C-alpha positions as CSV (number, residue, x, y, z in Angstrom):
1,M,-3.6,-82.6,-58.6
2,N,-7.1,-82.1,-57.5
3,T,-8.1,-82.7,-61.4
4,L,-6.2,-85.7,-61.3
5,I,-7.8,-86.9,-58.1
6,S,-11.1,-86.2,-59.4
7,R,-10.5,-88.3,-62.6
8,T,-9.0,-91.1,-60.5
9,C,-12.1,-91.0,-58.6
10,I,-14.6,-91.0,-61.5
11,A,-12.4,-93.7,-63.1
12,L,-12.6,-96.1,-60.1
13,A,-16.6,-95.1,-59.8
14,C,-17.0,-96.4,-63.4
15,A,-15.0,-99.5,-62.9
16,A,-17.1,-100.3,-59.7
17,A,-20.2,-99.5,-61.5
18,F,-19.1,-101.8,-64.5
19,C,-18.4,-104.5,-61.9
20,Q,-21.8,-104.3,-60.4
21,T,-23.4,-104.4,-63.6
22,A,-21.3,-107.6,-64.8
23,Q,-22.2,-109.2,-61.6
24,A,-25.9,-108.6,-62.1
25,D,-25.6,-109.7,-65.7
26,V,-24.5,-113.2,-64.3
27,A,-26.7,-113.5,-60.9
28,P,-28.1,-116.7,-60.4
29,P,-31.7,-116.7,-61.8
30,R,-35.1,-117.6,-60.3
31,V,-37.1,-120.0,-61.9
32,E,-40.6,-120.1,-61.1
33,A,-41.8,-123.5,-62.5
34,P,-40.0,-126.2,-64.9
35,L,-39.8,-125.3,-68.9
36,P,-43.3,-126.5,-70.3
37,T,-43.0,-129.7,-72.2
38,A,-45.1,-130.9,-75.3
39,V,-46.5,-134.3,-76.2
40,G,-43.7,-135.4,-79.0
41,S,-40.8,-133.8,-77.1
42,R,-37.7,-136.1,-77.0
43,F,-34.7,-136.7,-75.1
44,S,-32.1,-139.3,-74.6
45,Y,-29.9,-140.6,-71.8
46,V,-26.5,-141.9,-71.9
47,D,-27.7,-145.3,-69.8
48,G,-31.0,-145.0,-69.4
49,A,-33.2,-143.4,-66.6
50,F,-34.9,-144.3,-63.5
51,L,-33.5,-148.1,-63.5
52,L,-35.0,-148.5,-67.1
53,K,-31.7,-149.2,-69.4
54,C,-33.6,-147.4,-72.5
55,N,-32.1,-144.4,-73.9
56,R,-34.4,-142.6,-76.3
57,W,-37.6,-141.2,-74.6
58,E,-40.7,-139.3,-76.0
59,V,-43.4,-137.5,-74.0
60,K,-46.6,-139.1,-74.7
61,E,-49.0,-137.4,-72.3
62,V,-48.8,-134.0,-70.2
63,A,-50.7,-133.2,-67.3
64,N,-53.1,-136.5,-67.5
65,S,-55.9,-136.9,-65.3
66,S,-53.7,-138.1,-62.5
67,G,-51.7,-135.0,-62.8
68,L,-48.7,-136.8,-64.2
69,T,-46.7,-136.4,-67.3
70,V,-45.8,-139.8,-69.3
71,S,-42.8,-140.6,-71.4
72,K,-42.1,-144.0,-73.4
73,C,-39.0,-145.6,-74.6
74,G,-40.2,-148.4,-76.4
75,E,-42.6,-150.2,-74.2
76,N,-40.8,-148.8,-71.3
77,T,-42.8,-146.2,-69.4
78,M,-41.7,-143.3,-67.2
79,Y,-44.3,-141.0,-65.0
80,V,-43.4,-137.9,-63.5
81,T,-45.1,-135.0,-61.7
82,A,-46.7,-132.5,-64.4
83,D,-46.1,-129.6,-62.0
84,A,-42.3,-130.4,-61.0
85,M,-40.9,-133.2,-63.0
86,N,-40.5,-135.3,-59.9
87,P,-40.3,-139.2,-60.4
88,V,-43.3,-141.3,-59.7
89,K,-43.2,-144.5,-61.2
90,A,-41.2,-146.6,-63.9
91,V,-42.8,-149.5,-65.8
92,N,-40.5,-151.9,-67.9
93,E,-41.7,-153.2,-71.5
94,D,-43.1,-156.4,-69.7
95,G,-45.5,-153.9,-67.8
96,K,-43.7,-154.5,-64.6
97,T,-43.4,-151.5,-62.0
98,V,-39.5,-151.5,-61.6
99,A,-39.6,-148.6,-58.9
100,S,-42.1,-146.3,-57.4
101,F,-42.4,-143.4,-55.1
102,T,-45.5,-142.3,-53.3
103,P,-46.5,-139.7,-53.7
104,F,-43.2,-138.8,-55.6
105,Y,-39.5,-138.4,-54.8
106,P,-38.8,-134.8,-54.5
107,D,-36.0,-134.1,-56.8
108,L,-37.1,-130.4,-57.6
109,N,-39.1,-127.8,-55.7
110,F,-40.3,-124.6,-57.5
111,P,-39.8,-121.7,-57.3
112,L,-35.8,-122.5,-57.7
113,F,-33.0,-120.3,-56.7
114,V,-29.9,-120.5,-55.2
115,G,-30.1,-121.2,-51.4
116,K,-33.7,-122.9,-51.8
117,K,-34.0,-125.7,-49.2
118,W,-36.9,-128.1,-49.0
119,T,-37.7,-131.5,-47.4
120,G,-40.0,-134.2,-48.9
121,K,-41.2,-137.7,-47.6
122,Y,-42.1,-140.5,-49.6
123,K,-42.6,-144.2,-49.7
124,G,-40.5,-146.2,-52.0
125,Q,-40.3,-149.8,-53.7
126,K,-37.9,-151.5,-56.0
127,G,-38.7,-154.8,-56.4
128,I,-39.3,-156.6,-53.2
129,Q,-37.6,-153.7,-51.3
130,K,-39.8,-151.3,-49.4
131,W,-38.7,-148.0,-47.5
132,T,-39.9,-145.0,-46.1
133,S,-37.9,-141.9,-46.4
134,E,-37.2,-138.3,-45.8
135,V,-35.3,-136.0,-48.2
136,N,-33.6,-132.9,-47.7
137,C,-32.4,-130.9,-50.4
138,E,-30.5,-127.6,-51.0
139,S,-30.1,-125.4,-54.4
140,A,-26.4,-124.9,-53.6
141,A,-25.4,-123.3,-56.7
142,F,-26.0,-122.2,-60.4
143,E,-23.1,-123.3,-62.5
144,S,-22.0,-124.9,-65.8
145,V,-22.1,-128.7,-66.1
146,T,-20.6,-130.9,-68.6
147,T,-22.9,-133.6,-70.0
148,K,-22.7,-135.7,-73.0
149,A,-24.7,-133.4,-74.8
150,G,-22.7,-130.4,-73.9
151,K,-22.1,-127.7,-71.3
152,V,-25.2,-126.3,-69.7
153,D,-25.8,-123.9,-67.0
154,A,-27.8,-125.6,-64.2
155,F,-28.7,-125.6,-60.5
156,R,-26.5,-127.8,-58.6
157,I,-28.9,-129.6,-55.9
158,E,-27.5,-131.4,-53.0
159,C,-29.6,-134.0,-51.4
160,K,-29.7,-136.2,-48.4
161,D,-32.1,-139.2,-48.5
162,N,-32.7,-140.6,-44.6
163,W,-34.2,-143.9,-45.3
164,D,-35.7,-146.6,-43.2
165,A,-36.5,-150.2,-44.1
166,G,-38.8,-150.7,-41.2
167,I,-36.7,-153.1,-39.5
168,I,-34.6,-152.6,-36.5
169,F,-30.9,-151.4,-37.6
170,I,-31.5,-151.3,-41.3
171,N,-31.7,-147.8,-42.3
172,G,-29.2,-145.0,-43.2
173,T,-28.6,-142.0,-45.5
174,K,-27.7,-141.5,-49.1
175,Q,-26.4,-138.3,-50.7
176,S,-26.6,-137.5,-54.2
177,T,-26.1,-134.4,-56.3
178,R,-28.1,-133.5,-59.5
179,W,-28.0,-130.7,-61.8
180,Y,-31.2,-129.3,-63.1
181,A,-30.8,-126.9,-66.2
182,P,-33.8,-124.2,-66.7
183,S,-33.0,-124.0,-70.4
184,V,-33.7,-127.8,-71.1
185,G,-36.1,-128.1,-68.3
186,L,-34.8,-131.5,-67.4
187,I,-32.1,-132.7,-64.6
188,V,-29.2,-133.2,-67.1
189,K,-27.0,-134.9,-64.7
190,S,-27.4,-136.9,-61.4
191,I,-24.5,-138.4,-59.3
192,N,-25.8,-140.9,-56.5
193,E,-24.1,-143.1,-53.6
194,D,-26.1,-145.8,-55.2
195,S,-25.1,-145.4,-58.6
196,E,-27.7,-147.2,-60.4
197,W,-29.8,-144.2,-60.1
198,N,-27.2,-142.0,-62.1
199,I,-28.5,-140.2,-65.1
200,E,-26.8,-138.2,-67.8
201,V,-28.7,-136.3,-70.6
202,A,-27.2,-137.4,-74.0
203,G,-29.2,-135.0,-76.3
204,A,-32.8,-133.9,-77.2
205,D,-35.0,-133.7,-80.1
206,W,-33.2,-136.5,-81.7
207,K,-34.3,-137.5,-85.4
């Protein structure tokens, strides 16, 4: 009987150790910085990005003198911060600034891990609309997300954008969810209360 109990305890201990090992293997990662990008890197979106209805983008500059990474789709241009890939400005093919965030929109904050919270303030402009905002974000989970390009593991980031147009009673809060995939180095999907800001990656390194 004692031998049987001992064997049972050993088996249970081994099973527990196996479970702990399996859990460790799938533990959410800690990402210190975004995946480095290079001039010539290509990526595409289902229906454009950053209010620019142009799908196929190519990186033209990385960390220029202003600390920005610049991508183009035809004559459309998108500027993001080089250190965290946060949106700064979108310029259409006519050279008109479609939207801008000063200093940037705080989509991401590194190092990134589940449970990370951050706050960022910015001044925004879209056409004649101007506003100030404070954004509160949390990296809520690390999970598989489905995009047009396929499934990928990503951080799910929940944000609340508390905006104020500077006019009495014209303010509010908009919620959004985005998924940042460390293996891709991009926000691969974003769902917003204001759907014109939605994005979804369709692929990368297209020919």
